[in-house]
Every structure is written in structure tokens, then in C-alpha cells.
N, C-alpha and C positions, 0 to 999 in steps of 0.2 A: 712841571705843572700837573697837579692832580685834578681830575675831573670828578666832582661829587654829584651824584644823582640821587635825589630824594627817593626813598622807597626801596632802594637797592641795598641789600645787606652784604656785609663781608662774609666770607666763608666761616670765620671764627664765630661770628654772631649767629649764623644759621645753625652751626653745630651746637652752640649753647642753647639756642631755642629748642632744638630737637631733643637735647638732653633733658631740659626742663620739662618739656611736654611728656617725654617718656616717663620721667619720675612722677609727674602728676597722674598719669594714667595708672602707673603701678600703685600709687597711694590710693587712688579711687577703687581699684580692684581689691586691694587689701582691706579697705573699709567695707566694701560690699561683702567680702568673705567673712569679716568679723561680725557684721550685722546678721548675716545668714546663720552663723554659728550661735550667736546669742538668741536668735529666734528659735533655733532647734533646742537649745538649752531650756528656754522658757516653755516651749511646748512639751518637752519631756517632763519638766517639773509639774506642769499642769496635768499631764496624763497620770503621773504617779499619784498626785493628790486626789484625782478623781477615782483612781483604782482603790485608794485607801478608804473611800466612802462605801464601796461595795461590800456586801456580806460575803463570807466565804462560800465556796462551792462544796456541797456535801457529796456530790458524785465523784469528784476528783480532789482528794485531800491535798492541801498545799504542802510543799516540801521546799528545801533549799534549791533543788534543781529547777523546780517549776518557777520559783521566784527569779532565779538567774535568767532562765529562758524568757520569762515575761519582761524582765528589765531590758534584755538585749533586743527583744522584739519591739518594745516601745522606743528604744533608742534608734533603731533602724527606721521605724515608721516616722518618727519626728524629724530625723535627718532628711529623709526623702520629702516630707511635707515642706520643710523649710527651703528646699531647692526649687519648689514650684513657684509659680507666679501668684502673688496676692492670696496666699492662704489666710493669713490674718491681717496683713497690711502692716504688721509691726516692723518687719524688716525695712520696708520702704520708708516708714515714718522715722525710724532711727537713723537711716542713711541720710535723709533730708536734714535732720537736726544736726548731724555731725559733719556733713559735707563741707561746711564753711571752715571747719577747723583743720581740714587736710591741706 
């Protein structure tokens, strides 16, 4: 005769629940990382377009090397900006919109 107690789960069920919870947490972390990367990409594009509106510098003529350096600097800057909290709010907005699909 087996005694059944409500609210008590079997070890198999506990393991499945733990696995499902772990997968959900991993998906949420992946989504957060994707949103952060997209915000960095958006900020980088925005910064490039803003730089395109500036007139050239007559003191230091532009070269391919300075363009590459400026591009790498902008990429580093926007990557670090996107890792901060609430720089633009775009990352959080995108995460909230996509969270239900995870």
C-alpha cells in the first residue's frame, strides 16, 4: 500500500523541475546577452552616423589607420556602454518585449 502525500514530489519530478528551471535561466541569460549585443550594435551605428556628420579635422589629416583606430575605439566604447545599467533603456525594453517568447 502506497501512501500519497500531496505536495511531495518524487525525485524524478524534482530533477525534471530543476532541469527545466536551469534551462529557463540559461535562456534568459542568453536573451539578456543578445539584447546587450544588439544595444551595442545600435549604439555603434549611431556613433558612426554622428561622426559622419562632423567636418574633417585640418590639424590631423585622416588616414586609413586613423579610421581603423576610431572605429575600434567606438566599438570598445559602445560595448562598454551597453554593459552598463540603463544607458539608453533600449536593452531593457527589448528584453521585456522578447521575454515571453523564451
